[in-house]
GULUM-811209 format. One line per field, with one value per residue (C-alpha): residue in one letter; y, x, z. Coordinates in Angstrom, 2 decimals. Layout:
REM GULUM-811209
residu: c(A, ...)
v: c(Y, ...)
u: c(X, ...)
w: c(Z, ...)
***
This chain:
REM GULUM-811209
residu: c(M, D, P, I, F, S, T, V, S, T, C, L, R, K, V, L, A, R, E, V, S, I, E, P, E, T, N, I, V, H, D, L, G, L, D, S, L, Q, M, I, E, F, L, L, T, I, E, D, T, L, Q, V, E, L, D, F, E, S, M, D, M, D, C, L, R, S, V, D, A, F, C, R, F, V, S, S, K, S)
v: c(-6.26, -6.83, -3.72, -4.04, -4.12, -1.06, 0.92, -0.02, 1.08, 4.33, 5.22, 4.22, 6.38, 9.32, 9.00, 8.67, 11.77, 10.20, 7.26, 3.85, 0.85, -1.26, -5.17, -7.65, -8.75, -5.26, -4.28, -1.48, -0.56, -2.27, -1.14, 1.85, 3.32, 4.55, 6.18, 6.20, 9.05, 8.12, 4.40, 6.52, 8.23, 5.87, 3.44, 6.29, 6.78, 2.62, 3.02, 6.44, 4.75, 0.72, 1.82, -0.61, -0.29, -1.74, -2.44, -1.40, -3.17, -6.62, -5.59, -6.89, -6.64, -10.11, -8.07, -5.08, -7.50, -7.21, -4.96, -8.83, -9.49, -5.95, -6.92, -9.99, -8.40, -5.37, -8.08, -10.31, -6.41, -5.47)
u: c(7.67, 4.18, 2.88, -0.40, 1.69, 3.76, 0.65, -1.18, 2.08, 2.13, -1.63, -0.80, 2.01, -0.24, -2.79, -0.54, 1.20, 4.23, 6.92, 6.39, 7.34, 4.86, 5.64, 2.98, 1.93, 1.62, -1.83, -3.44, -5.97, -3.68, -0.31, -0.64, -3.13, -5.84, -8.79, -11.88, -11.65, -8.36, -9.48, -12.33, -9.68, -7.28, -10.17, -11.31, -7.37, -6.93, -10.18, -9.22, -5.46, -6.24, -9.20, -11.28, -14.79, -14.72, -17.90, -17.59, -20.66, -18.70, -15.94, -14.95, -12.15, -10.12, -9.79, -7.91, -5.72, -2.96, -1.88, -1.37, -4.75, -6.01, -4.05, -5.56, -9.49, -8.21, -6.76, -10.39, -11.68, -9.80)
w: c(-23.56, -24.30, -25.98, -24.55, -20.77, -22.03, -22.68, -19.75, -17.81, -19.43, -18.62, -14.98, -14.75, -16.41, -14.43, -11.47, -12.46, -11.14, -11.85, -10.44, -10.71, -12.22, -12.84, -14.20, -10.78, -9.47, -7.48, -9.30, -6.37, -3.45, -4.67, -6.60, -4.78, -7.09, -5.89, -7.52, -9.96, -10.95, -11.68, -14.01, -15.67, -16.36, -17.49, -20.30, -21.19, -21.70, -23.90, -25.78, -26.40, -27.15, -28.74, -27.15, -25.43, -21.77, -20.02, -16.86, -15.53, -16.72, -14.98, -11.59, -8.74, -10.29, -13.45, -11.09, -9.11, -11.23, -14.09, -16.05, -14.85, -16.42, -19.84, -20.46, -19.28, -21.91, -24.58, -24.93, -25.88, -29.14)
***
């Protein structure tokens, strides 16, 4: 399993505080139901865990359309 995918999945489960099935095509907003506060917590957790700086202003909904798309976005920042 891709280490970034594994880390992103772990962070999502931590923020959601429940066990969920996460696949590469899982939509972070629609399938997992993250609200705005959970999204901020998730992004900050990713920054801390992966030691990357995410430029929130350069992010768009395309990078949140799937876990795989978000992993590619994060990979481009590291």
